[in-house]
TIGU-709748 format. One line per 3 residues: number of its first residue (from 1); their letters; for each residue y, z, x of C-alpha. Coordinates in nm, 3 decimals, decimal comma. Layout:
// residues N
NUM = A = Y:Z:X  ...
//
This chain:
// residues 277
1 = MTN = -2,047:0,030:0,649  -2,045:-0,282:0,437  -1,747:-0,354:0,215
4 = TST = -1,815:-0,168:-0,106  -1,640:-0,240:-0,434  -1,552:0,043:-0,669
7 = SPI = -1,607:0,041:-1,045  -1,361:-0,136:-1,276  -1,105:0,073:-1,464
10 = PEM = -1,010:0,044:-1,832  -0,788:-0,257:-1,914  -0,859:-0,404:-1,571
13 = DDH = -0,835:-0,762:-1,698  -0,495:-0,694:-1,856  -0,359:-0,546:-1,534
16 = LRR = -0,488:-0,836:-1,324  -0,345:-1,087:-1,571  -0,002:-0,923:-1,556
19 = IAE = -0,012:-0,924:-1,177  -0,107:-1,292:-1,172  0,165:-1,389:-1,420
22 = EGY = 0,447:-1,142:-1,351  0,357:-1,027:-1,000  0,320:-0,659:-1,090
25 = TIL = 0,175:-0,404:-1,330  0,217:-0,031:-1,393  -0,081:0,204:-1,420
28 = PNA = 0,056:0,482:-1,645  -0,038:0,839:-1,558  -0,305:0,721:-1,316
31 = IEP = -0,289:1,024:-1,087  -0,394:1,374:-1,185  -0,094:1,611:-1,232
34 = DYV = -0,237:1,872:-0,994  -0,284:1,608:-0,725  0,071:1,478:-0,771
37 = EEI = 0,195:1,835:-0,726  -0,019:1,875:-0,415  0,118:1,555:-0,262
40 = GEA = 0,477:1,655:-0,337  0,437:1,995:-0,175  0,258:1,848:0,128
43 = LLK = 0,538:1,596:0,179  0,809:1,861:0,171  0,623:2,070:0,427
46 = LER = 0,561:1,767:0,645  0,927:1,664:0,639  1,027:2,017:0,742
49 = DLG = 0,764:2,047:1,014  0,841:1,705:1,164  1,216:1,732:1,124
52 = IVP = 1,232:1,402:0,934  1,582:1,263:0,882  1,704:0,936:0,726
55 = ADN = 1,715:0,620:0,934  2,031:0,444:1,049  1,978:0,108:0,882
58 = LFE = 2,033:-0,024:0,530  1,676:-0,141:0,479  1,509:0,199:0,530
61 = GLH = 1,811:0,370:0,378  2,086:0,597:0,505  1,994:0,869:0,253
64 = TTR = 1,619:0,806:0,236  1,353:1,001:0,423  1,028:0,833:0,518
67 = VYN = 0,711:0,963:0,681  0,482:0,699:0,827  0,110:0,702:0,921
70 = LLV = 0,029:0,970:0,663  -0,346:0,951:0,722  -0,311:1,164:1,036
73 = HGP = -0,148:1,445:0,838  -0,434:1,602:0,649  -0,691:1,567:0,370
76 = TFE = -0,429:1,552:0,095  -0,330:1,204:0,210  -0,685:1,086:0,283
79 = RIP = -0,761:1,076:-0,090  -0,478:0,834:-0,165  -0,620:0,501:-0,036
82 = VHP = -0,952:0,540:-0,219  -0,829:0,675:-0,552  -1,062:0,538:-0,823
85 = NVL = -0,778:0,473:-1,068  -0,592:0,247:-0,824  -0,817:0,091:-0,559
88 = PVV = -1,019:-0,123:-0,807  -0,700:-0,299:-0,915  -0,613:-0,375:-0,552
91 = EGV = -0,965:-0,503:-0,493  -0,924:-0,724:-0,798  -0,608:-0,877:-0,653
94 = LDP = -0,744:-0,918:-0,299  -1,116:-0,843:-0,269  -1,338:-0,551:-0,159
97 = GAL = -1,268:-0,646:0,203  -0,905:-0,532:0,171  -0,756:-0,313:0,443
100 = ISS = -0,496:-0,039:0,451  -0,178:-0,198:0,580  0,033:0,119:0,580
103 = LSS = 0,058:0,457:0,410  0,399:0,624:0,400  0,633:0,827:0,183
106 = IAI = 0,972:0,714:0,055  1,210:0,979:-0,077  1,536:0,821:-0,198
109 = GPD = 1,810:1,080:-0,188  2,130:1,114:-0,391  2,404:0,859:-0,315
112 = EQA = 2,157:0,609:-0,172  2,248:0,245:-0,235  2,003:-0,019:-0,350
115 = QPI = 1,772:-0,159:-0,086  1,808:-0,531:-0,005  1,580:-0,748:-0,217
118 = HAD = 1,284:-0,872:-0,014  0,920:-0,976:-0,028  0,661:-0,773:0,162
121 = DQV = 0,497:-1,085:0,306  0,830:-1,240:0,402  0,765:-1,230:0,777
124 = IPL = 0,433:-1,416:0,744  0,490:-1,790:0,798  0,301:-1,934:0,500
127 = ARP = 0,414:-2,196:0,251  0,505:-2,047:-0,087  0,370:-1,984:-0,338
130 = HIP = 0,033:-1,883:-0,193  -0,268:-1,674:-0,285  -0,219:-1,296:-0,262
133 = IIC = -0,258:-1,169:0,092  -0,081:-0,835:0,037  -0,111:-0,593:-0,254
136 = NTM = 0,111:-0,287:-0,247  0,134:0,022:-0,464  0,403:0,280:-0,527
139 = WAI = 0,290:0,622:-0,651  0,549:0,808:-0,858  0,556:1,164:-0,724
142 = TDF = 0,867:1,219:-0,937  0,973:1,028:-1,247  1,107:0,682:-1,163
145 = TEE = 1,418:0,599:-1,366  1,691:0,339:-1,340  1,936:0,617:-1,251
148 = NGA = 1,735:0,775:-0,968  1,632:0,461:-0,782  1,324:0,316:-0,950
151 = TRL = 1,195:0,010:-0,765  1,385:-0,305:-0,868  1,176:-0,613:-0,951
154 = IPA = 1,225:-0,982:-1,023  0,930:-1,071:-1,251  0,734:-1,387:-1,162
157 = SHL = 0,934:-1,435:-0,840  0,602:-1,441:-0,649  0,554:-1,792:-0,793
160 = RDE = 0,870:-1,932:-0,633  0,856:-2,169:-0,338  1,093:-1,960:-0,125
163 = APN = 1,150:-1,605:-0,005  1,458:-1,402:-0,105  1,769:-1,370:0,107
166 = PLQ = 1,815:-0,996:0,177  2,192:-1,051:0,203  2,215:-1,193:-0,148
169 = SYD = 2,235:-1,013:-0,484  1,988:-1,090:-0,762  1,931:-0,990:-1,124
172 = TIP = 1,650:-0,735:-1,132  1,475:-0,494:-1,368  1,379:-0,131:-1,290
175 = AEM = 1,012:-0,033:-1,270  1,061:0,286:-1,471  0,751:0,505:-1,497
178 = PRG = 0,665:0,871:-1,542  0,551:1,098:-1,263  0,186:1,029:-1,177
181 = SVL = 0,204:0,658:-1,259  0,147:0,380:-1,005  0,327:0,048:-0,965
184 = VWV = 0,108:-0,232:-0,824  0,253:-0,563:-0,703  0,167:-0,862:-0,486
187 = GSL = 0,338:-0,903:-0,152  0,528:-1,216:-0,256  0,711:-1,044:-0,543
190 = WHG = 1,084:-1,004:-0,483  1,178:-0,637:-0,507  1,363:-0,345:-0,349
193 = GGA = 1,429:0,024:-0,389  1,699:0,113:-0,639  2,022:0,307:-0,598
196 = NRT = 2,003:0,680:-0,668  2,294:0,792:-0,884  2,151:1,137:-0,960
199 = DAR = 2,159:1,467:-0,773  1,782:1,477:-0,711  1,541:1,283:-0,489
202 = RVG = 1,320:1,003:-0,615  0,991:1,051:-0,430  0,717:0,793:-0,397
205 = IAM = 0,411:0,714:-0,189  0,392:0,358:-0,058  0,019:0,285:-0,034
208 = NYC = 0,001:-0,069:0,097  -0,300:-0,297:0,142  -0,358:-0,640:0,295
211 = AGY = -0,639:-0,894:0,289  -0,914:-0,836:0,544  -0,804:-1,138:0,746
214 = IRQ = -0,437:-1,029:0,778  -0,297:-0,809:1,054  -0,208:-0,464:0,924
217 = QEN = 0,154:-0,347:0,913  0,068:-0,017:1,084  -0,196:-0,033:1,359
220 = QQL = -0,459:0,187:1,199  -0,712:0,173:1,483  -0,466:0,295:1,749
223 = GIP = -0,260:0,513:1,518  -0,547:0,732:1,395  -0,755:0,920:1,656
226 = PQL = -1,127:0,823:1,652  -1,230:1,188:1,626  -1,037:1,208:1,300
229 = VKR = -1,180:0,879:1,173  -1,533:1,011:1,231  -1,495:1,261:0,949
232 = FPR = -1,339:1,013:0,705  -1,556:0,899:0,412  -1,730:0,569:0,469
235 = RLQ = -1,501:0,374:0,234  -1,187:0,506:0,406  -1,328:0,404:0,745
238 = ELI = -1,378:0,053:0,606  -1,026:0,041:0,466  -0,857:0,128:0,796
241 = GYS = -1,045:-0,153:0,971  -1,384:-0,029:1,087  -1,542:-0,319:0,904
244 = VYN = -1,624:-0,688:0,940  -1,466:-0,926:0,690  -1,694:-1,199:0,553
247 = GLI = -1,934:-1,168:0,844  -1,678:-1,277:1,102  -1,335:-1,115:1,124
250 = GHI = -1,322:-0,785:1,309  -1,648:-0,791:1,504  -1,683:-0,687:1,870
253 = DKQ = -1,921:-0,917:2,058  -2,112:-0,976:1,732  -2,143:-0,601:1,681
256 = HPA = -1,995:-0,378:1,412  -1,682:-0,192:1,541  -1,824:0,138:1,421
259 = KYV = -2,092:0,112:1,689  -1,830:0,123:1,964  -1,572:0,364:1,829
262 = LTE = -1,751:0,584:1,577  -2,081:0,595:1,769  -2,267:0,481:1,459
265 = DEG = -2,551:0,231:1,475  -2,417:-0,004:1,211  -2,565:-0,352:1,181
268 = VEM = -2,373:-0,655:1,063  -2,490:-0,998:0,954  -2,261:-1,251:1,119
271 = VWD = -2,158:-1,568:0,940  -2,338:-1,773:1,205  -2,666:-1,614:1,103
274 = LLK = -2,651:-1,814:0,782  -2,735:-2,124:0,985  -3,046:-1,990:1,150
277 = T = -3,331:-2,238:1,173
//
């Protein structure tokens, strides 16, 4: 269960350049139409079955429904973190040792106001600007338009030496994209969900990743039952944290975590082994 990189995608260098310079890029029509339809239907069923209702705070939204920890809700969602048209870009921003930070849905309903502008790494006490430690993606399950609440961005704000004030207003641009496209951005980019001025929901999947040495937003190891993890593909097991980053971070008594939780005999070369005499 070593960290395994996936193959590059077309125009990879252009996407990585835009992310480095502007803080974000859009992968147009990256997701197969049938799969987008499958995700949309699965989300509607899940919201009904779980009785999901909007939150009572302005950050999550008073007219926005969210479902967290989607990996426990079936095979449809298990394909999202490892999608070959998206994961290579994330690995290019972070590295192949990246982890899943969280996987959730965000459905912005009619009459929702704009989300406060924020940075996803805002709670991490690091001097700014800094190297990317978070790389997040938003999958467009419906079209994203300025009118229906497309994510608002401040280009190049990831290069500033401060974080945004969520109580302040800023000039932003909408990340408009057709259904099936994916927005990718670094965690320091200032952004927020837009206001929905239409009579239909704007539905997205927030597939978020962090560097292998950063604590994940959602606790993947406790939040996903081991018996479910056992049937995950190898790469997905790595991404939720059953891995060792750079021969050091994540080990258990110098042993691979898979040996203890997944009952697999997985060896790992520790960083200290490099200094063997």
